[in-house]
N, C-alpha and C positions, 0 to 999 in steps of 0.2 A: 532410508537408513536411520536405524534406531539410534539415539544417545546414549553412550555408554554411561553406566552409573558413576565411574570414575571421572568422566568429563564433566558431568553435571556437578558432583561434589566439588571438584577443582574450581569450577567457575564460582560456584556458591562461595567457597572459602575465600576466593580474591576479592567478591563484592563485600563479604562480610569484614574482610580486613581493611578495605578502603575507606578513606576519610574525606576525600575530595573527588567527586565524579562527575563527568560530562557525559551526557546521554544525547544520542541523535539518530537520525534515520535519513533515507534518501531524499532527494530533490523531488518536488511534487508529491509532497507526502500524503499518505493515505490512512484509512481508518485502522488498519492493522499496526502500522509504525506509530501513529498518534496515540493510539489507545495504549499501546506496550510502553511507550515514553511515560505517559501520565500514570500508569499503574506501578511501574518501577519506581519513578520519581517519588511517589507519595509513600511508598513502602521504605525507601531508603532514608526519607526525610523523618519518618516516624521512628528510625533507630537512631536518630540524632547525626546523621551525616549530611555533610554540604553537598548537594546535587542539584545540578542545573540541566534544563533541556535547551540545547542551542541547535537550532536547523538553519539550513540554507534558505529555505522558502517559507512563506506564510502557512499557517494552519488553514485549511479549507473552511469557509464559512459554515458549510454543512456540518462540520464537526466542532464547530466552536462551543456548542452546548455542554461538551464534555469538560471544558475548562471551568476549575474553581475561581481563576482569576486571570485577566488577560496576560499577566507576565509569567504564567506557568511554563509556556512554550514561547521561547524569544527566538527572533530571527537574527541571524549572524551580523553584527556590527562591529568590525575590528577595533576601533577605539575604545568600545565599551566592554568587548569580550576577550581580547587576546590577554590581558593580565590573567584572568581567571583560568583560560585554556592553557596557559603555560604552566600553571601550578598544579593542574589535576594529576592525581596518582592514578586514576584509572578512567578509561573511556569505554563505553558500552554503546555499541552499534546495532540498532535493530530493524529487523526487516530488509536488510540488504547486506550483501557480501562482498559486492563490487565497490571499492572505494572511490572510484571515479564518480560514483552517483551520488557522493557526499557534496558534490557542487564546489562552491567556494571553499567549503571546510576540508577537503580533500587535502590540500598541502599542509593545513593546520594538523589533520590527523597524522599525515605521514612524518611530521617533525616531532610529533610528541614522543616521549621517551615513558609515557605512562603505560601501565597494564591495558592490554586491548582486549576486549571481550566482543565476540559476535554472536548475536542470536537471528537465526534467518531459516526460512524453509524453502528458499529457492535453491537451484542446484548449482549456482556459481559462487564462488568464494575466493578472495584473493588470499595470498600468504601475507604473513604480517601480523596476525592475530596471536596472542598469547592463549586463548581460549575461545574454541569454536563450539557452539551448541547448535547444530544443523540437522534437520530431519525434512527430507522432501517428501515424506509420506504424511507429513502433518498439513492440515488445511490452513493453518495460520501460525504466524510468529507467536500469537497470543497463548497458544496451547504450550509451546516450549516455554514461554515466560513464566506460566503458571506452574510448571515443574520446577523451574529454577526457584521461584519464590517459596515453594514447599521445601526443597532442599536447604533453603537459607533459615527455614523455621518461621518464616513470616506468617503472622495471623492475619488473614485478609479482613479488611473491613468493607463498608459499601463504596467508600472513596476509591479504593483500590480495585474492587470487584467491577464496578461500573464499566470503567473505560475498557478493561480487559475483557468483559462479556461482548461489548462493542467491536472490539478487535475481531474477535473470533467470529461474531455474526456476519460482519462484514466480509472477511476474506472468505468465509465458507458459503457465501450466496445464501445468507440466512438459513444456514444448516441445511442446504440442498445438495451441495456438491459431492461427489463420490469419496473424496478424501475426508468426508465426516464420518468418523469411526464411532463405535459405541463409546469410547473413551472421550470424543469431543463432547457428547451430550452428558457424559459424568462430570466433565469439567464445567460445563455451562451449568449444571445443576448445583455444583458446588459454589460456583459463583454467585448464582441465585440466593443459595443459603446464606451467604456472606453479605447479602445486601442488595445486590445488583437487581434492578427492576426492568424485566424485558418489555413491558409495554411503554414505560418512559423512554428506554433507549430506542425502540422502534419508531415512537412518535418523533423524537428528536432527529432521527436520520432520515425519515421519510416525509413528515408533515410539517415541515418549516419552510416552504419554498415561497419565493415571490410569485406575484402573478405574471410578471414578465417572463419568468423562467418558464412557466407553463406554456406561455404563448410561443415562446421559441421551440419548445418541444413539438407543439403543434405545427409550426412551419416546417420543421426538420421531417416530421413524419409525412406531411404533405408532399415534400420533394423527394421522398423515399423511391429509389430505383432498384430493379433487379438486373443483374449482368445476364448476358445471353443464355447462361447455363440455368438461370432461375434460382441458383443456390447460394448467390452472393447478394445481399441487400447492402445498399450504401446510400449515404446522405451527406450534405455538407451544410457548413456553417460559415458565411462569409463574413468578412470584416464589417461589411454593412448591417449584416443581421446582429452582430455584436454590439454595434453602436446603437441600433434602433431599440434592442431590449436591454441595453445597459448590462451587458454580461461580461464578466471577467472570464477570459478564456481558461483560467484556472479553476473556475467554478462551474464548468458545465454539467447540465443535469445528464442523468444516466439513460438518456433517450436511446443510445446505442443498442440497449438491451432489447428495445421493444421489437425488432424486426424479426428476432429468434422465435417469437411466437408464430411467424408463418411456417406452414408445415414443411414446405420444401427447402426452406433457406437453412443453410449450414454455418454461414460465416455472415457477421454483421460488421460494417466499417462505418466510421463517422469521421470526416475530414473537417477540421477546425483551421480556418485561416487566421492564425493568430498574429502575424504580421505580413507585409508584403513579402512574397516569396519564403514564406515560413508556414509550414502545415503540420499541425499535430493530429496524429490518426489514433483513434481509439477502436480496438479490435475485439470482437467476441465470437466464440464458438460453441456449437452445441456439444461438441465431443468427436466429431468425425476427423478433424485435425487439432492438433496442438498449436493454438494460435501464437503462443510465444515464439514457436518456431518463425513465423512470419515476422514478428517484432525483432527477434534477433538479426534476421537477415538485412535489417534496415537500423541497425544499431540500439534497439530498444530491448524491452524485455517485459516480464510479467509471469503470468499463469497459464497452463493449457487451455484455459476457458476465457481469460480475460488478460489483455495485454495492450502495449501502447508504445509509440514511438514518434519521433518528429523528423520531418524532411524538409530541406530547402528547396526551393523551387515553385514556379507558378502552381496554383491550385489543381489546374486541369492536368498538368504534366505529372504531378505526384499521383493524383487518382489513377491515370494509366499505368504508372509503375506498379503502384501497389495492387491493382485490381489483376494486372497480368501475373504478379508473383502469387497472390491468392489463388488465382485459377490452376497455377502449377502445383502449388501445395495441396490443393483439394484433390487434384488428379492422383498425387503419389502418396497420399498418407493413409494408412489404416486406421479403423475406427478406434478411438481412445475411451469411448463409453463414458464421457462426462468427468473426467478427472478435474477437480477444481484447482 
């Protein structure tokens, strides 16, 4: 769904008129949301506006290199933040349209009388926003933000272009998913012209891991299994493994992508025992199934090729439930040919 020019201009006018803004994204924030927050934050501050990013959860360590200072993105602390949040005139929600995914900040958002703006490229969006910029045909929210910044007349510099390039790169599978259009590459080129450095961003995203993270990945691969169909690969990370390798469950490596290199595999699943009887599931697809359909059946979400969700219950029980549903989905879904 293309974004009408009138909608873009209206949202741009709202942000240009704003004086005090709160920017936020979904719980378990990712590169698209974080990158957009930083780019928009710096653009707004360059215009003399009072703007702050306040999220429910920490910035993933792997994205820390994008921050100019530790306090650019803050984790919600009611005593420290409620006074500011009560006085904002504009709220911008990035990379999510379902407000329950704001976590502890959802009731704060709901109570706010500020102008509410949503930028997102997922298919679901709550009512209650004054301005919605949504295009499910785009591979990232970063592409939508780029268009908004242009509509606002912002002259991008390297500090704004770099996190925006990272946002687009991450959610497009390093510019590999089908929803990467010629315009995606045009936007990326313009960001490089503005000062984004692709190699430095690639290095920050991929080559800053601890040795224990690599060792954990090796054990996950060693424990990799195929279901009886041979088309679903899965592995697990127990609480003992998290302790041994000193891994925060929120900072899991992207080992779930590796099984997709096996020719017959269509779905890859990684089960992480984050707490006793609480399992986080990361899911990936080559394109024969929309893996976010699987996530939505268990209360999660994501994209056709990458999604996630959490389930309560013992690890083995959760594995059985999810594998059964994944097999049903695989049997009944037509090929989607790599939509990102």
